[in-house]
C-alpha positions as CSV (number, residue, x, y, z in Angstrom):
1,L,-6.7,42.9,105.7
2,A,-5.9,40.2,108.5
3,A,-5.9,36.4,106.7
4,A,-8.0,35.7,109.9
5,A,-8.8,36.5,113.4
6,G,-6.7,37.4,116.1
7,T,-5.1,40.3,117.8
8,V,-2.5,42.5,116.8
9,E,1.0,41.6,118.8
10,D,3.4,44.5,117.1
11,V,3.8,47.4,114.7
12,F,7.7,48.2,113.6
13,A,9.0,49.5,111.1
14,D,11.4,46.7,109.8
15,D,15.3,48.4,108.5
16,L,14.8,46.3,104.8
17,F,10.9,45.1,105.0
18,G,9.3,48.6,106.4
19,T,6.3,49.0,108.4
20,T,5.5,45.3,109.3
21,V,2.5,44.4,111.0
22,V,1.9,40.8,113.2
23,I,-0.9,39.3,114.2
24,D,-1.5,36.0,116.3
25,H,-4.1,34.0,116.0
26,G,-4.0,31.9,118.6
27,S,-3.0,28.3,118.7
28,G,1.0,29.6,117.7
29,L,-0.2,30.6,114.6
30,R,0.9,34.3,113.5
31,S,0.6,36.8,109.9
32,Y,3.0,38.3,109.2
33,Y,2.2,41.8,106.4
34,A,5.3,44.2,105.6
35,N,5.8,47.2,103.2
36,L,3.0,48.9,104.8
37,Q,2.3,52.1,104.8
38,A,3.7,54.7,106.9
39,Q,0.5,54.1,109.7
40,P,-1.1,51.0,109.5
41,N,-4.6,51.0,110.9
42,V,-4.3,48.7,113.8
43,S,-2.0,49.1,117.4
44,V,-0.4,46.8,119.6
45,G,-3.6,44.9,121.1
46,D,-6.1,46.3,119.3
47,T,-7.9,42.9,118.3
48,V,-8.7,42.4,114.2
49,T,-11.5,40.1,112.4
50,A,-10.9,38.1,109.3
51,G,-10.5,40.0,106.1
52,Q,-10.6,43.5,108.3
53,T,-9.0,45.9,107.5
54,I,-5.0,46.0,108.8
55,G,-3.2,49.1,106.5
56,A,-3.1,50.0,103.1
57,V,-0.6,48.9,100.8
58,G,3.2,51.2,100.6
59,N,6.2,51.4,99.1
60,T,8.0,51.3,102.8
61,A,10.5,48.3,102.6
62,L,13.9,49.7,102.1
63,C,15.5,47.0,100.4
64,E,12.6,47.0,97.1
65,T,12.3,50.8,96.9
66,S,12.3,50.3,92.8
67,A,9.2,47.4,92.7
68,P,5.7,48.6,92.2
69,Y,3.7,48.4,95.3
70,H,3.3,45.5,97.2
71,L,2.2,43.4,99.9
72,H,4.6,41.5,101.8
73,L,3.0,38.1,103.6
74,S,3.6,35.5,105.5
75,M,2.5,32.9,108.4
76,S,4.3,30.6,111.4
77,L,3.5,28.1,112.6
78,D,4.9,27.6,116.5
79,D,8.2,30.3,115.3
80,K,8.3,28.2,111.6
81,S,7.8,29.8,108.2
82,V,4.7,27.8,107.0
83,D,2.6,28.8,103.6
84,P,0.3,31.2,104.1
85,T,-2.3,29.5,101.1
86,D,-2.6,27.1,103.4
87,Y,-4.5,29.1,105.6
88,L,-5.8,32.1,103.8
89,P,-10.1,31.4,103.0
90,K,-10.7,29.8,100.2
91,L,-12.2,32.2,96.9
């Protein structure tokens, strides 16, 4: 699910982390979702809302094919890595 509203900036197959979606949330904030299914639900240029499904967890991360299905989530602010929990909605 998208961490926040934004625009899909990139969708690509990373050599190690598999299918990856990058969402630009504005003001320098981006979220990165990796190890998704081969065909995510979004394309470059799509506008997404917070909580919108962007794809299912897959097993496309070649560096972790023996690990259980899981999502790699990271975020950056002005191209510097930040803790995603600081930006995710509180449950």
